[in-house]
N, CA and C atoms as an extended XYZ file, in Angstrom:
219
Properties=species:S:1:pos:R:3:atomname:S:1:resname:S:1:resid:I:1 pbc="F F F"
N        40.270       93.659      145.302 N   MET     1
C        39.205       94.123      146.176 CA  MET     1
C        37.944       93.308      145.883 C   MET     1
N        37.217       92.936      146.896 N   GLN     2
C        35.998       92.141      146.750 CA  GLN     2
C        34.886       92.971      146.101 C   GLN     2
N        34.038       92.327      145.285 N   PRO     3
C        32.879       93.028      144.722 CA  PRO     3
C        31.973       93.554      145.841 C   PRO     3
N        31.348       94.686      145.596 N   GLN     4
C        30.457       95.294      146.585 CA  GLN     4
C        29.166       95.732      145.916 C   GLN     4
N        28.099       95.811      146.691 N   LEU     5
C        26.832       96.338      146.186 CA  LEU     5
C        26.873       97.861      146.237 C   LEU     5
N        26.439       98.489      145.150 N   ARG     6
C        26.411       99.940      145.067 CA  ARG     6
C        25.140      100.370      144.349 C   ARG     6
N        24.758      101.616      144.578 N   TYR     7
C        23.665      102.258      143.866 CA  TYR     7
C        24.284      103.063      142.735 C   TYR     7
N        23.821      102.847      141.493 N   ILE     8
C        24.362      103.536      140.327 CA  ILE     8
C        23.208      104.195      139.591 C   ILE     8
N        23.361      105.477      139.273 N   GLU     9
C        22.316      106.228      138.585 CA  GLU     9
C        22.923      106.984      137.415 C   GLU     9
N        22.326      106.858      136.224 N   LEU    10
C        22.773      107.593      135.042 CA  LEU    10
C        22.305      109.035      135.144 C   LEU    10
N        23.229      109.991      135.028 N   LYS    11
C        22.876      111.399      135.140 CA  LYS    11
C        22.835      112.094      133.783 C   LYS    11
N        23.642      111.648      132.811 N   THR    12
C        23.716      112.293      131.502 CA  THR    12
C        22.374      112.203      130.795 C   THR    12
N        21.841      113.357      130.365 N   GLY    13
C        20.589      113.397      129.629 CA  GLY    13
C        19.346      113.279      130.479 C   GLY    13
N        19.499      113.244      131.787 N   HIS    14
C        18.353      113.115      132.685 CA  HIS    14
C        18.492      114.154      133.783 C   HIS    14
N        17.368      114.666      134.248 N   ALA    15
C        17.416      115.615      135.354 CA  ALA    15
C        17.879      114.865      136.598 C   ALA    15
N        16.979      114.515      137.441 N   HIS    16
C        17.305      113.732      138.628 CA  HIS    16
C        16.425      112.494      138.692 C   HIS    16
N        16.094      111.982      137.504 N   ASN    17
C        15.217      110.815      137.452 CA  ASN    17
C        15.688      109.812      136.407 C   ASN    17
N        16.986      109.713      136.192 N   GLY    18
C        17.538      108.782      135.211 CA  GLY    18
C        17.424      107.340      135.658 C   GLY    18
N        17.731      106.413      134.750 N   PRO    19
C        17.691      104.999      135.120 CA  PRO    19
C        18.696      104.700      136.220 C   PRO    19
N        18.344      103.781      137.085 N   ALA    20
C        19.196      103.473      138.237 CA  ALA    20
C        19.233      101.972      138.470 C   ALA    20
N        20.334      101.523      139.086 N   TRP    21
C        20.541      100.115      139.371 CA  TRP    21
C        21.114       99.952      140.763 C   TRP    21
N        20.800       98.859      141.384 N   ILE    22
C        21.545       98.389      142.550 CA  ILE    22
C        22.253       97.144      142.052 C   ILE    22
N        23.578       97.212      142.045 N   ALA    23
C        24.330       96.146      141.402 CA  ALA    23
C        25.633       95.863      142.131 C   ALA    23
N        26.174       94.703      141.839 N   ARG    24
C        27.484       94.320      142.357 CA  ARG    24
C        28.530       94.929      141.423 C   ARG    24
N        29.470       95.677      141.971 N   VAL    25
C        30.528       96.311      141.189 CA  VAL    25
C        31.888       95.815      141.670 C   VAL    25
N        32.876       95.970      140.819 N   GLU    26
C        34.251       95.656      141.183 CA  GLU    26
C        35.067       96.931      141.045 C   GLU    26
N        36.140       97.008      141.809 N   PHE    27
C        36.987       98.187      141.824 CA  PHE    27
C        38.377       97.851      141.293 C   PHE    27
N        39.041       98.855      140.728 N   SER    28
C        40.439       98.680      140.342 CA  SER    28
C        41.289       98.637      141.604 C   SER    28
N        42.559       98.310      141.454 N   LYS    29
C        43.443       98.255      142.620 CA  LYS    29
C        43.544       99.608      143.296 C   LYS    29
N        43.546      100.694      142.518 N   SER    30
C        43.646      102.035      143.101 CA  SER    30
C        42.324      102.486      143.721 C   SER    30
N        41.217      101.830      143.335 N   GLY    31
C        39.908      102.201      143.856 CA  GLY    31
C        39.282      103.371      143.125 C   GLY    31
N        39.902      103.859      142.048 N   LYS    32
C        39.384      105.024      141.335 CA  LYS    32
C        38.599      104.659      140.079 C   LYS    32
N        38.539      103.381      139.749 N   THR    33
C        37.742      102.930      138.617 CA  THR    33
C        36.785      101.852      139.114 C   THR    33
N        35.533      101.994      138.716 N   VAL    34
C        34.494      101.040      139.085 CA  VAL    34
C        34.073      100.310      137.824 C   VAL    34
N        34.006       98.994      137.897 N   TYR    35
C        33.575       98.177      136.771 CA  TYR    35
C        32.157       97.695      137.036 C   TYR    35
N        31.263       98.050      136.103 N   PHE    36
C        29.835       97.774      136.276 CA  PHE    36
C        29.217       97.511      134.913 C   PHE    36
N        28.567       96.375      134.753 N   ASN    37
C        27.783       96.077      133.560 CA  ASN    37
C        28.585       96.271      132.267 C   ASN    37
N        29.846       95.873      132.266 N   GLY    38
C        30.693       96.006      131.083 CA  GLY    38
C        31.250       97.393      130.863 C   GLY    38
N        31.047       98.288      131.802 N   LYS    39
C        31.540       99.662      131.700 CA  LYS    39
C        32.642       99.894      132.724 C   LYS    39
N        33.552      100.784      132.380 N   ALA    40
C        34.579      101.225      133.318 CA  ALA    40
C        34.274      102.675      133.655 C   ALA    40
N        33.934      102.940      134.920 N   LEU    41
C        33.565      104.275      135.366 CA  LEU    41
C        34.709      104.868      136.167 C   LEU    41
N        35.244      105.992      135.704 N   LYS    42
C        36.403      106.622      136.327 CA  LYS    42
C        35.928      107.749      137.235 C   LYS    42
N        36.484      107.823      138.403 N   GLY    43
C        36.152      108.864      139.370 CA  GLY    43
C        36.736      108.468      140.700 C   GLY    43
N        36.084      108.861      141.761 N   ASN    44
C        36.585      108.508      143.089 CA  ASN    44
C        35.791      107.363      143.705 C   ASN    44
N        35.071      106.619      142.874 N   ALA    45
C        34.299      105.430      143.269 CA  ALA    45
C        33.095      105.745      144.145 C   ALA    45
N        32.832      106.998      144.425 N   HIS    46
C        31.572      107.415      145.039 CA  HIS    46
C        31.320      108.843      144.587 C   HIS    46
N        30.081      109.192      144.406 N   GLY    47
C        29.771      110.498      143.839 CA  GLY    47
C        29.758      110.400      142.326 C   GLY    47
N        30.155      111.480      141.659 N   LEU    48
C        30.119      111.512      140.206 CA  LEU    48
C        31.293      110.768      139.603 C   LEU    48
N        30.989      109.903      138.649 N   CYS    49
C        32.000      109.161      137.895 CA  CYS    49
C        31.602      109.222      136.431 C   CYS    49
N        32.573      109.112      135.525 N   SER    50
C        32.246      109.149      134.105 CA  SER    50
C        32.722      107.876      133.422 C   SER    50
N        31.936      107.441      132.432 N   ASP    51
C        32.277      106.273      131.635 CA  ASP    51
C        33.502      106.621      130.795 C   ASP    51
N        34.502      105.786      130.816 N   ILE    52
C        35.754      106.065      130.106 CA  ILE    52
C        35.527      106.152      128.598 C   ILE    52
N        34.646      105.328      128.034 N   GLU    53
C        34.425      105.302      126.592 CA  GLU    53
C        33.427      106.343      126.118 C   GLU    53
N        32.273      106.442      126.764 N   THR    54
C        31.187      107.299      126.273 CA  THR    54
C        31.124      108.663      126.950 C   THR    54
N        31.840      108.840      128.053 N   ARG    55
C        31.839      110.083      128.839 CA  ARG    55
C        30.509      110.372      129.518 C   ARG    55
N        29.618      109.372      129.589 N   GLU    56
C        28.369      109.561      130.317 CA  GLU    56
C        28.689      109.684      131.804 C   GLU    56
N        27.899      110.492      132.510 N   ILE    57
C        28.106      110.736      133.931 CA  ILE    57
C        27.165      109.842      134.742 C   ILE    57
N        27.709      109.203      135.758 N   TYR    58
C        26.954      108.344      136.663 CA  TYR    58
C        27.165      108.810      138.096 C   TYR    58
N        26.160      108.596      138.921 N   TRP    59
C        26.270      108.826      140.360 CA  TRP    59
C        26.390      107.461      141.020 C   TRP    59
N        27.416      107.272      141.841 N   ILE    60
C        27.625      106.002      142.523 CA  ILE    60
C        27.663      106.260      144.024 C   ILE    60
N        26.912      105.459      144.768 N   SER    61
C        26.937      105.599      146.228 CA  SER    61
C        26.654      104.251      146.870 C   SER    61
N        26.867      104.195      148.157 N   GLY    62
C        26.530      103.000      148.921 CA  GLY    62
C        25.023      102.897      149.073 C   GLY    62
N        24.576      101.774      149.561 N   LEU    63
C        23.145      101.576      149.778 CA  LEU    63
C        22.730      102.163      151.119 C   LEU    63
N        21.544      102.753      151.152 N   LYS    64
C        21.023      103.332      152.388 CA  LYS    64
C        20.050      102.362      153.045 C   LYS    64
N        20.044      102.329      154.343 N   LYS    65
C        19.155      101.417      155.078 CA  LYS    65
C        17.684      101.733      154.854 C   LYS    65
N        17.368      103.014      154.664 N   ASN    66
C        15.963      103.396      154.495 CA  ASN    66
C        15.502      103.332      153.037 C   ASN    66
N        16.359      102.802      152.145 N   ALA    67
C        16.043      102.584      150.723 CA  ALA    67
C        15.793      103.862      149.933 C   ALA    67
N        16.191      105.013      150.439 N   SER    68
C        16.058      106.272      149.693 CA  SER    68
C        17.375      106.550      148.967 C   SER    68
N        17.718      105.688      148.034 N   ASN    69
C        19.009      105.752      147.381 CA  ASN    69
C        19.124      106.828      146.311 C   ASN    69
N        18.024      107.229      145.696 N   ARG    70
C        18.105      108.182      144.597 CA  ARG    70
C        18.788      109.466      145.048 C   ARG    70
N        19.742      109.922      144.218 N   HIS    71
C        20.490      111.152      144.541 CA  HIS    71
C        19.618      112.358      144.244 C   HIS    71
N        19.444      113.198      145.218 N   MET    72
C        18.649      114.428      145.046 CA  MET    72
C        19.584      115.622      144.958 C   MET    72
N        19.821      116.067      143.744 N   PHE    73
C        20.693      117.172      143.379 CA  PHE    73
C        21.919      117.126      144.214 C   PHE    73
């Protein structure tokens, strides 16, 4: 699968204002694992995903045209 741009936000230890990135990610063949910044995030490749090693929770979504990417609860 070709790399795609996604919005990624760290949720563990943060309310709704954790660090966030817009980055190019790669997907596994099944599409259930996202590879980002040396991390493997397991989930359904959108919504909540968890880091396989650290169990940190991330929010992953597509980019919005109006640039309001931050996930609000």
